[in-house]
Each structure stands twice: as structure tokens, then as C-alpha cells.
C-alpha positions as CSV (number, residue, x, y, z in Angstrom):
1,X,0.0,0.0,0.0
2,X,1.4,3.3,-1.0
3,X,1.4,6.0,1.5
4,X,0.0,9.3,0.4
5,X,1.7,12.3,1.9
6,X,-0.4,15.3,1.8
7,X,1.1,18.7,1.9
8,X,-0.7,21.3,3.9
9,X,-2.3,24.1,1.9
10,X,-0.1,27.2,2.0
11,X,-1.2,29.7,4.5
12,X,-3.5,32.3,3.0
13,X,-1.7,35.5,2.1
14,X,-1.9,38.1,4.7
15,X,-4.2,40.9,3.7
16,X,-2.5,43.9,2.3
17,X,-1.9,46.6,4.9
18,X,-4.6,49.2,4.8
19,X,-3.8,52.8,4.3
20,X,-4.9,53.6,7.9
21,X,-2.7,50.8,9.3
22,X,0.3,52.1,7.3
23,X,-0.4,55.6,8.4
24,X,-0.7,54.5,12.0
25,X,2.8,52.8,11.9
26,X,4.3,55.8,10.2
27,X,2.8,58.2,12.8
28,X,4.2,56.0,15.6
29,X,7.6,56.1,14.0
30,X,7.4,59.9,13.6
31,X,6.5,60.2,17.3
32,X,9.5,58.1,18.4
33,X,11.9,60.0,16.1
34,X,10.6,63.4,17.3
35,X,10.9,62.5,21.0
36,X,14.5,61.3,20.6
37,X,15.4,64.2,18.3
38,X,13.9,66.8,20.7
39,X,15.8,65.3,23.6
40,X,19.1,65.4,21.8
41,X,18.5,68.9,20.5
42,X,17.5,70.2,23.9
43,X,20.9,69.1,25.3
44,X,22.7,71.2,22.7
45,X,20.3,74.0,22.0
46,X,22.4,76.9,23.1
47,X,25.1,76.6,20.4
48,X,25.4,75.4,16.9
49,X,27.9,72.6,17.5
50,X,28.3,69.4,15.5
51,X,25.4,67.6,17.2
52,X,22.9,70.4,16.8
53,X,23.9,71.1,13.2
54,X,23.5,67.4,12.4
55,X,20.1,67.2,14.1
56,X,18.9,70.3,12.3
57,X,19.7,68.9,8.9
58,X,18.5,65.4,9.8
59,X,15.0,66.5,10.8
60,X,13.7,67.7,7.4
61,X,15.5,64.7,5.7
62,X,13.5,62.4,8.0
63,X,10.4,64.4,7.0
64,X,11.2,63.7,3.3
65,X,11.6,60.0,3.9
66,X,8.3,59.9,5.9
67,X,6.5,61.8,3.2
68,X,7.8,59.4,0.5
69,X,6.5,56.4,2.5
70,X,3.2,58.3,3.0
71,X,2.9,59.0,-0.7
72,X,3.3,55.3,-1.5
73,X,0.7,54.3,1.0
74,X,-1.7,57.1,0.0
75,X,-1.4,56.2,-3.7
76,X,-2.1,52.5,-2.9
77,X,-5.3,53.6,-1.0
78,X,-6.2,56.2,-3.7
79,X,-5.8,59.0,-1.1
80,X,-4.6,62.6,-1.6
81,X,-0.9,62.9,-2.6
82,X,-0.5,66.4,-4.0
83,X,0.0,67.9,-0.6
84,X,2.5,65.2,0.2
85,X,4.5,66.1,-2.8
86,X,4.5,69.7,-1.7
87,X,5.7,68.6,1.7
88,X,8.6,66.7,0.1
89,X,9.6,69.7,-2.0
90,X,9.5,72.0,1.1
91,X,11.5,69.7,3.2
92,X,14.2,69.2,0.5
93,X,14.5,73.0,0.1
94,X,14.6,73.4,3.9
95,X,17.4,70.8,4.1
96,X,19.4,72.7,1.5
97,X,18.8,76.0,3.3
98,X,19.7,74.6,6.7
99,X,23.0,73.4,5.3
100,X,23.8,77.0,4.7
101,X,22.0,78.5,7.7
102,X,23.8,76.3,10.3
103,X,27.0,78.1,9.2
104,X,25.4,81.5,9.7
105,X,24.1,81.2,13.2
106,X,21.0,80.5,15.3
107,X,19.0,83.5,14.1
108,X,19.2,82.3,10.4
109,X,18.3,78.8,11.5
110,X,15.3,80.1,13.3
111,X,14.1,82.2,10.4
112,X,14.4,79.3,7.9
113,X,12.9,76.8,10.4
114,X,10.1,79.3,11.0
115,X,9.3,79.6,7.3
116,X,9.3,75.8,6.9
117,X,7.0,75.4,10.0
118,X,4.5,77.9,8.5
119,X,4.4,76.3,5.0
120,X,4.7,72.7,6.1
121,X,2.0,73.3,8.8
122,X,-0.4,74.7,6.2
123,X,0.3,71.6,4.0
124,X,-0.2,69.3,7.0
125,X,-3.5,71.0,7.8
126,X,-4.7,70.7,4.2
127,X,-3.7,67.0,4.0
128,X,-5.5,66.4,7.3
129,X,-8.7,68.0,6.0
130,X,-8.5,65.9,2.9
131,X,-8.0,62.7,5.0
132,X,-10.6,63.4,7.6
133,X,-12.8,60.6,6.4
134,X,-10.1,58.2,7.4
135,X,-10.3,59.2,11.0
136,X,-7.6,60.4,13.4
137,X,-6.9,63.5,11.4
138,X,-8.2,66.2,13.8
139,X,-4.8,66.1,15.7
140,X,-3.0,66.5,12.3
141,X,-5.3,69.5,11.5
142,X,-4.6,71.1,14.8
143,X,-0.9,70.3,14.6
144,X,-0.7,72.0,11.2
145,X,-2.3,75.1,12.5
146,X,0.0,75.2,15.6
147,X,3.0,74.6,13.3
148,X,2.1,77.7,11.3
149,X,1.8,79.8,14.4
150,X,5.0,78.4,15.9
151,X,6.8,79.2,12.7
152,X,5.9,82.9,13.0
153,X,7.2,82.8,16.6
154,X,10.5,81.3,15.5
155,X,10.9,84.1,13.0
156,X,10.1,86.7,15.7
157,X,12.5,85.0,18.1
158,X,15.3,85.2,15.6
159,X,15.3,89.0,16.0
160,X,15.9,88.8,19.8
161,X,19.1,88.6,21.7
162,X,20.0,85.2,23.1
163,X,18.2,83.2,20.4
164,X,18.3,79.5,21.1
165,X,17.2,76.3,19.6
166,X,15.3,75.2,22.7
167,X,11.9,76.1,21.3
168,X,12.6,73.9,18.2
169,X,13.0,70.9,20.5
170,X,9.7,71.7,22.2
171,X,8.0,72.2,18.8
172,X,9.3,68.8,17.5
173,X,8.2,67.0,20.6
174,X,4.7,68.5,20.6
175,X,4.4,67.7,16.9
176,X,5.4,64.1,17.8
177,X,2.7,64.0,20.4
178,X,0.2,65.0,17.8
179,X,1.4,62.2,15.6
180,X,1.0,59.8,18.5
181,X,-2.5,60.9,19.3
182,X,-3.4,60.7,15.6
183,X,-2.0,57.2,15.4
184,X,-4.0,56.1,18.4
185,X,-7.2,57.6,16.9
186,X,-6.9,56.2,13.4
187,X,-9.8,53.8,12.6
188,X,-8.9,50.2,12.2
189,X,-10.3,49.0,8.9
């Protein structure tokens, strides 16, 4: 008698990750990065040394990478991507500008960061409004508005004596908290 060896059916393929699940993971990563980045910048906020210069250039580069991941996820879910492309362009320009600004001093960094915070905040607010049906976007909308206001305060701070990068650390951490809240509120689909 011949023995018949049956092979188990292959496991069903895991369902593709939903746009909300991808966004949730991305937002959690952004929170973790912002928290670590803010802590490191806070320790070196009074001068433009090697650590603070590296951190300042790294932040918008990380934003570019996150926006690229976001674009891919949004495209797969047929979501809005135009604002994400604008964010990529703004962050690339900011990175280039920061490479020059870190050699000029803290006031120039604050002016450039302020302009970026205003424009990127308005983009974030717009993308949040377009994604509101996904859920979890109210924190992103609020964060975008706060970013624009914070940007104006950075530009104003640049004109004062004793300008420091401390407020940038607080700004990044608060932005990270908004990403965390949004990640926790995104609907599971």
C-alpha cells in the first residue's frame, strides 16, 4: 500500500496593509523620532555645534523619507498625494537651506525653520482635512495650525538677543505627540 503524503495548503496570504494601518505605523515612528530628536537637540540648544547642526539637517531629511512612505501608502489607497509632494519639496528645500543656515548662526536657522514650519504646517492642515474621512486627522489638522503659528514665533525669536534652539526641541516634541494621538485615533479598517 502506497502512503500518500499530503502537503498542507499554503497559508493564506496576509491581507495587504490598509492605508490607515500604514499611516498608524508611520505616525508612531514619527512620534518616536521626534521624541528622541527633541531630547538630543535640547541638550545642545544653546550653540550650533556638530550635534545640533547634524540634528537640524536630519529633521527635514527624515520628513522627506516619511512623506515618500506616506505617498506610496496614499497612492495605494487612492488617497490625496498632491500635498505630500508639496511637503517633500518644502523639506528638500529646507534641508538645503539649513546646510547654509547652520554656518550663519542660530537666528538664520530660526528664520528658515520658521518659514518651513509655516508652510509645512499649512500643508499638513490641508492633507489632514482631505483625509478626515479616514479618522484620526483632527490632531493633524490642529498640529498643522499650531505649526504655522509656531513658525511665526521662531521668525520673531530670531530677531531677539540670546536666540536659542530650545523652542525647536519643544516644537518637535509637541508635533510628535500629535502624531502619537493621531496614530491612536486612526480607525482600524
